[in-house]
N, C-alpha and C positions, 0 to 999 in steps of 0.2 A: 828119281823119275824112272819109271814102271819102264818094264820092257814087253812087247806082243813080238810074237815069236821070236824069240831073244833079240829082237832087234834092238838096238839102246832106245830111250826117246829121248825127246829131242828138249835141250833145258830153253827156257823161252828166253831167257838172257842172253845163249852163247847163239839162239837164232835173232832177236835182236842186232845184236853187234855184227856177226854175219852179212844178215840187209844190210844195214846201212854199209856197212865194207865195199862189199859188192857196186852197190851207189856209187859210191867216190871209188871207187876202182876205173869203172864206165866211165862215169864226168871224168877222170880226168884221160880216158885213153889209155891206159893201164893195160897191159895181156894178163890173162892168170901165169905165165910162164914166168913174165919181169917180176911179180910181186912174189911167184914161189922162189925164185930166187933169192929176190932182197932178204922172204922169212926164213930160210934154208926147209925149204918144206917140200912136199913133193906139190906136181902145179891138181894131182887127184886133195890130197892133205888143203890144201886153199880150196876147192868145187865144197868139199868135203864141210869148210870155215864157213861159209857163204852159204849153205843153207841150214846151218847151222848145228851138221854132227857132230862138230868135233869142238873143243874150246881152245882157245890160241890165252899162251899166256900173256902177263901182262911187256915183256920183251918183248913178243909178235904184234900183241896193237903198236908198243912206241916205235916198233919201226915203220911198221906200214903208213901210222901219221905222219911221223919223218919224209919218208920217202913222196906220199899225198900230198903235203905242203896241208896236211889239216893238228887242229890242237887237239891232244885227247880226246877230250868229250865228245869230239865232232864222232866216232864210233860206239860211245858207249850214252849219249845221251843225245834227244834230240834238241835240247838247248842247251842254249851257249851257259856253260863254268862262272862267265862273268857278266 
């Protein structure tokens, strides 16, 4: 992705995962701080991930889905994997 004025561009895949993460986190009533502790990142990094401005690795996605009681596909796709 390109950048404008030194700001990194947003990867559409990261933005989609972040939007789903935020929606599920809010639906489950979990705070940003709680999710940050689970993922071992700062609350600001959670906000960046939810905005699509940072990439979550597979271990962080797995930890988030486990804590939110979701299958992994719930963050990476809007379609069921089965």
